[in-house]
C-alpha positions as CSV (number, residue, x, y, z in Angstrom):
1,X,221.5,115.9,-57.4
2,X,224.9,114.2,-57.3
3,X,227.3,115.1,-54.4
4,X,230.3,115.3,-56.8
5,X,231.0,117.0,-60.0
6,X,233.0,115.6,-62.9
7,X,234.7,118.3,-65.1
8,X,237.7,118.8,-67.3
9,X,240.6,120.9,-66.2
10,X,242.7,123.3,-68.3
11,X,244.9,120.5,-69.6
12,X,242.0,118.4,-70.8
13,X,242.1,115.9,-67.9
14,X,238.9,114.8,-66.2
15,X,238.8,115.8,-62.5
16,X,236.3,115.2,-59.7
17,X,235.2,117.8,-57.3
18,X,233.4,116.7,-54.1
19,X,230.6,119.0,-52.8
20,X,231.1,120.0,-49.2
21,X,228.1,121.6,-47.5
22,X,228.8,123.6,-44.4
23,X,226.1,124.7,-41.9
24,X,227.3,126.8,-39.0
25,X,224.5,128.4,-37.0
26,X,222.2,130.1,-39.4
27,X,224.9,130.3,-42.1
28,X,225.1,127.7,-44.9
29,X,227.4,127.4,-47.9
30,X,228.7,124.9,-50.4
31,X,232.2,124.4,-51.6
32,X,233.7,122.1,-54.2
33,X,237.0,120.4,-53.1
34,X,239.2,118.0,-54.9
35,X,240.7,114.9,-53.2
36,X,244.1,116.7,-53.1
37,X,242.5,119.5,-51.0
38,X,241.5,116.9,-48.4
39,X,245.0,115.3,-48.6
40,X,246.7,118.7,-48.1
41,X,244.4,119.4,-45.1
42,X,245.2,116.0,-43.6
43,X,249.0,116.6,-43.9
44,X,248.8,120.1,-42.3
45,X,246.6,118.8,-39.4
46,X,248.7,115.8,-38.6
47,X,251.6,118.0,-37.8
48,X,249.7,119.7,-34.9
49,X,246.9,117.3,-34.0
50,X,246.9,113.8,-32.6
51,X,244.4,110.9,-33.1
52,X,243.0,112.1,-36.4
53,X,240.8,109.8,-38.4
54,X,242.3,108.1,-41.4
55,X,241.9,109.8,-44.7
56,X,240.7,107.5,-47.5
57,X,243.7,106.1,-49.4
58,X,244.8,107.7,-52.7
59,X,244.3,105.5,-55.7
60,X,246.9,104.9,-58.4
61,X,244.3,104.8,-61.1
62,X,241.5,107.2,-61.8
63,X,238.1,106.4,-60.4
64,X,236.0,105.5,-63.4
65,X,232.5,104.8,-62.3
66,X,230.1,107.0,-60.4
67,X,229.9,104.3,-57.8
68,X,233.6,104.4,-57.1
69,X,233.5,108.2,-56.9
70,X,230.5,108.1,-54.6
71,X,232.1,105.5,-52.4
72,X,235.1,107.8,-51.9
73,X,232.8,110.7,-51.3
74,X,231.1,108.8,-48.5
75,X,234.5,108.0,-46.9
76,X,235.5,111.7,-47.2
77,X,232.2,112.7,-45.6
78,X,232.9,110.3,-42.6
79,X,236.5,111.7,-42.3
80,X,235.2,115.3,-42.2
81,X,232.4,114.5,-39.8
82,X,234.9,113.0,-37.3
83,X,237.1,116.1,-37.6
84,X,234.2,118.6,-37.3
85,X,233.2,117.1,-34.0
86,X,236.6,117.7,-32.4
87,X,236.8,120.9,-30.2
88,X,240.5,121.5,-31.1
89,X,239.5,122.1,-34.7
90,X,237.6,125.3,-34.0
91,X,240.8,127.3,-33.9
92,X,242.8,125.3,-36.4
93,X,243.9,127.7,-39.1
94,X,244.2,124.8,-41.7
95,X,240.7,123.5,-40.9
96,X,239.1,127.0,-40.8
97,X,240.7,127.8,-44.2
98,X,239.6,124.5,-45.7
99,X,236.0,125.1,-44.7
100,X,236.3,128.9,-45.6
101,X,234.9,129.8,-42.2
102,X,236.7,133.1,-41.9
103,X,235.6,134.2,-45.4
104,X,231.9,133.2,-44.8
105,X,231.7,134.4,-41.2
106,X,234.3,137.2,-40.7
107,X,233.0,137.9,-37.2
108,X,234.2,134.5,-36.1
109,X,237.9,135.0,-36.9
110,X,240.1,133.5,-34.3
111,X,243.8,134.4,-33.8
112,X,246.4,131.8,-33.1
113,X,249.0,132.6,-30.4
114,X,252.3,133.5,-31.9
115,X,255.5,132.5,-30.1
116,X,257.6,135.6,-29.7
117,X,260.4,134.1,-27.6
118,X,261.3,131.1,-25.5
119,X,263.1,130.9,-22.2
120,X,264.6,127.5,-21.5
121,X,265.9,126.2,-18.2
122,X,263.8,128.6,-16.2
123,X,263.2,127.4,-12.7
124,X,260.6,130.1,-11.9
125,X,256.9,129.5,-11.6
126,X,254.1,131.8,-12.5
127,X,252.2,133.2,-9.4
128,X,249.9,135.8,-10.9
129,X,248.7,137.0,-14.2
130,X,247.4,140.4,-15.1
131,X,246.0,141.2,-18.5
132,X,245.4,144.8,-19.6
133,X,242.9,144.3,-22.4
134,X,243.0,147.9,-23.6
135,X,246.7,147.8,-24.2
136,X,247.1,144.1,-25.1
137,X,249.7,143.6,-22.3
138,X,250.1,140.5,-20.2
139,X,252.1,140.8,-17.0
140,X,253.2,137.6,-15.2
141,X,254.5,137.5,-11.6
142,X,257.1,134.8,-11.3
143,X,258.8,133.3,-8.2
144,X,261.5,130.8,-7.5
145,X,260.0,127.2,-7.5
146,X,263.0,125.4,-5.9
147,X,261.9,124.7,-2.3
148,X,265.4,125.1,-0.9
149,X,265.7,128.6,-2.3
150,X,262.2,129.5,-1.1
151,X,262.9,128.3,2.5
152,X,266.3,130.2,2.5
153,X,264.5,133.4,1.5
154,X,261.8,132.9,4.0
155,X,264.2,132.3,6.9
156,X,266.5,135.1,5.9
157,X,263.5,137.6,5.9
158,X,262.0,136.2,9.1
159,X,262.0,138.5,12.1
160,X,261.6,137.2,15.7
161,X,258.8,138.9,17.8
162,X,261.4,140.6,20.1
163,X,263.3,142.1,17.2
164,X,262.5,145.7,16.1
165,X,261.1,146.1,12.7
166,X,263.2,148.2,10.5
167,X,261.5,151.3,9.0
168,X,262.8,152.8,5.9
169,X,263.6,156.5,6.0
170,X,263.3,158.8,3.0
171,X,267.0,159.5,3.3
172,X,267.8,155.7,2.9
173,X,266.5,155.8,-0.6
174,X,268.9,158.4,-1.8
C-alpha cells in the first residue's frame, strides 16, 4: 500500500496527498495532507518555536515519478518525527490542528494562555500566588524589588525593644 495518493483536483491538475498516520495512546487515525499543509504548519511554528528541523525544500517542477514522491514522503516523515518528539509541541495550536488531535481526542483539548494586558517598567516582584479554581481567579502578591526601597521600609517600620508598640483603637479607624 503506497504512503501517498495521486489524484486530480477540481481544476484538473494532478496533486499528491501524503498519508499521515497518528497513534496517540490507544487512538489511531490516518489523514491525507498535501505538501502545502506541511509548509503552512512550518511557517506558523517558526514564529513561536526555535530550533525546528528543516522542512524539505519546495520544488519548482512537479514531482513526476513515484520514487521522487516517495523520497519527499520520507523527508516529510523525518521532519514530523523530529517535531512530534518535542515537548513544546504538545500545546502548540498549529501542531495540534495539523494532526487533528482535538477533533480525534476531544478530552485532550488544551488551552493556550491569552494575554489580557501588559504592564511594562514594573519594578515589583511576585511573592505569592493564590489560584481559586472554582472561580478561575489568580491572585498575585507583589512587593518592591529595589533593595534600597525595601531597606528603607524595613528601617522605617522597625521598633526598638524599649519603644511601646502602638495598638490600634476602634475609634482610630473612623
